[in-house]
C-alpha positions as CSV (number, residue, x, y, z in Angstrom):
1,M,9.5,-46.9,25.6
2,K,8.9,-50.6,25.4
3,P,9.9,-51.0,21.7
4,V,13.1,-49.1,22.5
5,R,14.0,-51.6,25.3
6,K,13.4,-54.5,22.9
7,M,15.7,-53.0,20.3
8,L,18.6,-52.3,22.6
9,P,20.1,-55.8,22.7
10,S,20.0,-56.0,18.9
11,V,21.7,-52.7,18.5
12,C,24.3,-53.6,21.0
13,A,24.9,-56.9,19.3
14,V,25.4,-55.3,15.9
15,A,27.7,-52.7,17.4
16,A,29.8,-55.5,19.0
17,V,30.0,-57.4,15.7
18,L,31.1,-54.2,13.9
19,T,33.7,-53.5,16.5
20,L,35.1,-57.1,16.3
21,L,35.3,-56.9,12.5
22,S,37.1,-53.6,12.7
23,A,39.6,-55.0,15.2
24,C,40.2,-58.1,13.1
25,S,40.7,-56.0,10.0
26,A,43.2,-53.9,11.8
27,M,45.0,-56.9,13.0
28,G,45.2,-58.3,9.4
29,D,46.5,-55.0,8.0
30,G,49.4,-55.0,10.5
31,D,51.8,-52.2,9.5
32,G,50.7,-52.3,5.9
33,K,53.7,-54.3,4.6
34,D,52.9,-55.8,1.2
35,R,54.1,-59.4,1.3
36,N,53.2,-62.7,-0.2
37,D,51.6,-65.4,1.9
38,A,54.4,-67.7,3.0
39,P,54.1,-68.3,6.8
40,I,57.1,-70.6,7.2
41,G,59.2,-68.4,4.9
42,W,58.5,-65.2,6.9
43,S,58.9,-66.9,10.3
44,T,62.3,-68.3,9.2
45,C,63.4,-64.8,7.9
46,N,62.2,-63.1,11.1
47,A,63.9,-65.7,13.3
48,L,67.3,-65.4,11.6
49,F,67.4,-61.7,10.9
50,G,64.8,-60.1,13.2
51,A,61.4,-58.8,12.1
52,D,62.4,-55.2,12.4
53,R,65.4,-55.7,10.1
54,I,63.2,-57.5,7.6
55,D,60.8,-54.6,7.7
56,A,63.8,-52.2,7.1
57,L,65.0,-54.4,4.3
58,Q,61.6,-54.2,2.6
59,D,61.6,-50.4,2.9
60,A,65.1,-50.2,1.4
61,M,64.2,-52.4,-1.6
62,G,61.3,-50.1,-2.7
63,E,57.7,-50.6,-3.7
64,G,56.1,-53.9,-4.7
65,T,55.2,-57.2,-3.1
66,L,58.1,-58.8,-1.2
67,E,58.2,-62.5,-1.8
68,T,60.0,-65.5,-0.4
69,L,61.8,-67.1,-3.3
70,N,62.8,-70.4,-1.8
71,S,61.1,-73.4,-0.1
72,S,61.9,-72.4,3.4
73,V,62.8,-74.9,6.1
74,P,61.6,-74.1,9.7
75,V,64.5,-72.8,11.8
76,D,64.6,-75.7,14.2
77,E,65.0,-78.1,11.3
78,L,67.8,-76.0,9.8
79,M,69.6,-75.9,13.1
80,S,69.2,-79.6,14.0
81,G,70.1,-80.8,10.5
82,R,73.3,-78.7,10.4
83,A,74.3,-79.8,13.9
84,A,73.7,-83.4,13.2
85,L,75.8,-83.4,10.0
86,T,78.6,-81.5,11.8
87,R,78.8,-84.3,14.4
88,R,79.4,-86.8,11.6
89,W,82.5,-84.9,10.4
90,E,86.0,-86.3,10.7
91,P,89.2,-84.7,9.5
92,G,89.6,-85.3,5.8
93,K,85.8,-85.4,5.1
94,E,85.3,-81.8,4.3
95,L,84.1,-82.2,0.7
96,S,81.4,-84.7,1.6
97,L,79.7,-82.0,3.8
98,R,79.7,-79.1,1.4
99,T,76.0,-78.4,1.3
100,T,74.5,-75.0,1.2
101,D,71.2,-73.8,2.7
102,H,69.3,-70.7,1.5
103,P,67.1,-70.1,4.5
104,C,65.8,-66.6,3.5
105,D,65.9,-65.5,-0.1
106,L,63.6,-62.5,-0.9
107,G,62.6,-60.5,-4.0
108,V,60.3,-57.8,-5.1
109,D,57.7,-59.1,-7.6
110,N,58.1,-58.1,-11.2
111,T,61.6,-56.7,-10.6
112,N,65.1,-58.1,-10.3
113,K,65.7,-56.8,-6.8
114,R,66.9,-59.6,-4.6
115,F,68.1,-60.4,-1.1
116,N,69.9,-63.7,-0.8
117,S,71.3,-65.5,2.3
118,Y,73.5,-68.7,2.5
119,V,74.9,-70.9,5.2
120,T,77.4,-73.6,4.7
121,W,80.7,-75.0,6.0
122,A,83.6,-72.8,5.1
123,L,86.2,-73.9,2.5
124,E,88.5,-71.2,3.9
125,T,89.2,-71.8,7.5
126,P,90.2,-68.9,9.9
127,T,93.6,-70.5,10.1
128,K,94.1,-70.3,6.4
129,I,92.7,-66.8,6.2
130,K,95.0,-65.6,9.0
131,A,98.0,-67.1,7.3
132,G,97.1,-65.2,4.1
133,K,96.3,-68.4,2.1
134,S,92.7,-67.4,1.2
135,G,93.2,-64.2,-0.8
136,S,92.9,-60.6,0.3
137,G,90.1,-58.5,1.7
138,W,89.4,-60.4,4.9
139,E,89.0,-58.5,8.1
140,P,89.2,-60.1,11.6
141,V,86.4,-59.3,14.1
142,G,85.3,-60.9,17.3
143,S,86.9,-64.2,18.3
144,G,88.2,-65.9,15.2
145,I,85.6,-64.4,12.9
146,Y,86.7,-63.1,9.4
147,V,84.6,-60.9,7.2
148,K,84.9,-60.0,3.5
149,R,82.8,-57.3,1.9
150,E,82.4,-57.2,-1.9
151,D,80.3,-55.3,-4.5
152,A,80.6,-52.0,-2.7
153,G,79.5,-53.6,0.6
154,L,76.4,-55.3,-0.9
155,H,77.8,-58.8,-0.6
156,V,79.1,-59.8,2.9
157,V,80.9,-63.1,3.7
158,A,81.6,-64.2,7.2
159,V,83.5,-67.2,8.4
160,F,83.4,-68.2,12.0
161,P,84.4,-71.1,14.2
162,C,81.5,-73.0,15.9
163,K,82.1,-75.9,18.2
164,I,79.2,-78.3,18.2
165,K,78.7,-80.4,21.2
166,D,79.7,-84.0,20.8
167,S,81.5,-83.3,17.5
168,D,85.1,-84.3,16.7
169,E,87.7,-82.5,18.9
170,D,89.2,-80.9,15.8
171,Q,85.8,-79.7,14.4
172,E,85.9,-76.1,15.6
173,A,89.1,-75.4,13.7
174,G,88.7,-77.9,10.9
175,L,85.0,-77.3,10.0
176,P,84.0,-73.7,10.6
177,F,80.8,-72.2,9.3
178,E,80.3,-69.6,6.6
179,V,77.4,-67.3,6.0
180,E,76.7,-64.8,3.1
181,T,74.2,-62.0,2.6
182,E,73.8,-60.3,-0.7
183,V,71.6,-57.5,-2.1
184,K,71.3,-57.4,-5.9
185,N,70.0,-54.6,-8.1
186,V,69.5,-52.1,-5.3
187,P,72.6,-49.9,-5.7
188,D,71.7,-47.4,-2.9
189,F,70.9,-50.1,-0.3
190,D,72.1,-49.3,3.2
191,T,75.3,-51.3,3.7
192,K,75.1,-50.7,7.4
193,L,71.7,-52.5,7.5
194,L,73.2,-55.4,5.6
195,G,76.1,-55.6,8.1
196,E,73.7,-55.6,11.0
197,M,71.6,-58.4,9.3
198,T,74.7,-60.4,8.7
199,A,75.7,-60.1,12.4
200,Q,72.3,-61.2,13.5
201,F,72.4,-64.1,11.1
202,V,75.6,-65.4,12.7
203,R,74.2,-64.7,16.2
204,A,71.0,-66.7,15.4
205,L,73.0,-69.6,14.1
206,A,75.4,-69.5,17.1
207,E,72.5,-69.6,19.5
208,G,70.4,-72.1,17.6
209,L,73.0,-74.8,16.7
210,P,74.3,-74.0,19.3
211,C,78.0,-73.1,19.3
212,T,79.7,-73.8,22.6
213,N,82.5,-71.3,22.0
214,D,82.0,-67.5,22.5
215,L,82.3,-65.5,19.3
216,H,82.3,-62.1,20.9
217,L,80.2,-61.0,18.0
218,P,79.8,-57.3,17.3
219,D,76.5,-55.6,16.4
220,T,77.5,-55.3,12.7
221,L,79.8,-57.1,10.3
């Protein structure tokens, strides 16, 4: 019996190590999603669109490794940078601020399947859209939000007013924001999911910038 008593600590130690390794392996596997290694890119996408929706998007885009295609900026830098530039705006300076961010662009490796997202300041203001001066196809939703769907619903554009604290008093009307989401080369992609992702994109921006006005944003756009 003495040899058995001496072996028990070693056996227990080995069992503990094996259990720990198994747990760590399970944690690393996650839900089995096949993605490239881009921590900032994935955290940005998850923050702007929601991790569950990114998972659903990957499922809808089919097999293969999903990759981040742009040099992602952390969400807090995206928000603070946009807000700071907006505070510098004055009426008549629209063109000097026409910069576009691509915070979450994704693609399936070795294919041309793509998901693109954009945020910028809108050339077409809600006032112009409402007056019919910005073409057709715009649909009003929420409070001052206008949405246009193109390419059979696989390209969504949303223009929305966003008053930034300490900005020019005319900024809300004169310098609205615009977001776009687009899926390419996945013809059977769920357009309802894309509408939900677009709404969440606007919601994340409205909360992060933040916008001081209430958009009354619906669950989907």
